[in-house]
C-alpha positions in Angstrom: -56.0 -10.5 -7.4 -58.2 -12.1 -4.9 -56.0 -14.4 -3.9 -54.0 -11.9 -2.8 -56.3 -10.0 -0.8 -57.7 -13.1 1.0 -54.0 -14.3 1.5 -51.6 -11.3 2.0 -49.1 -13.6 3.0 -48.2 -14.8 -0.3 -47.5 -11.2 -1.5 -45.4 -10.9 1.7 -43.6 -14.5 0.7 -43.3 -13.1 -3.1 -41.0 -10.1 -1.7 -39.5 -12.2 0.6 -38.2 -14.3 -2.1 -37.5 -11.4 -4.0 -35.1 -9.7 -1.3 -33.5 -13.0 -0.4 -32.2 -13.2 -4.5 -31.3 -9.5 -4.0 -29.1 -10.5 -1.1 -27.6 -13.2 -2.8 -27.0 -11.1 -5.6 -25.7 -7.8 -3.9 -23.4 -10.8 -1.7 -22.0 -12.1 -5.0 -21.4 -8.9 -6.7 -19.3 -7.6 -3.7 -17.0 -11.2 -3.7 -16.5 -10.6 -7.2 -15.6 -6.9 -6.7 -13.0 -7.8 -4.2 -11.8 -10.5 -6.2 -11.3 -7.8 -8.7 -9.2 -6.0 -6.6 -7.4 -8.5 -5.2 -6.1 -9.5 -8.5 -5.6 -5.6 -9.5 -3.1 -5.5 -6.4 -1.4 -8.7 -6.8 -0.6 -7.4 -10.6 0.8 -4.4 -8.8 2.6 -6.4 -6.1 4.5 -8.6 -9.3 5.4 -5.6 -10.9 6.8 -3.8 -8.0 8.7 -6.8 -7.0 10.0 -7.2 -10.5 11.2 -3.5 -10.5 12.8 -4.1 -6.9 14.7 -7.2 -8.3 15.8 -5.3 -11.5 17.0 -2.7 -8.9 18.5 -5.1 -6.7 20.7 -6.3 -10.0 21.6 -2.6 -11.2 22.9 -2.0 -7.4 25.0 -5.6 -7.4 26.3 -4.4 -10.9 27.5 -0.9 -9.4 28.7 -2.5 -6.4 31.2 -4.8 -8.8 31.9 -1.9 -10.8 33.1 -0.2 -7.5 35.0 -3.0 -6.2 37.3 -3.1 -9.5 37.8 0.7 -9.3 38.7 -0.1 -5.9 41.1 -3.0 -7.1 42.7 -0.5 -9.6 43.2 2.6 -7.2 45.2 0.3 -5.0 47.1 -1.1 -7.8 47.8 2.3 -8.8 48.9 3.3 -5.7 51.3 0.4 -4.7 52.6 1.5 -8.3 53.1 5.0 -7.0 55.1 3.7 -3.9 57.0 1.5 -5.9 58.4 4.2 -7.8 58.7 6.8 -5.4 61.2 4.4 -3.5 62.6 3.6 -6.6 63.4 7.5 -7.0 64.1 8.1 -3.2 66.4 5.5 -3.3 68.3 6.5 -6.1 68.4 10.2 -5.1 
């Protein structure tokens, strides 16, 4: 105690060191928190990308189905036109 009374700069050095350690720990903690947030966001982005890919696949399948239905309708219309021609030609 006498040393601290005679040399108060020792106490200041001790507090300065403690503050330096606290600052370093705080910075480290903030970095870890930000890394955790980045990882969470990356996981969310990855999940959203999977959902988008799935939706794109579904849209592609629906588009293919519509194309097939359009072809069926065109074939049916051609057949109707052919039958109408036959009926009209025979009358």
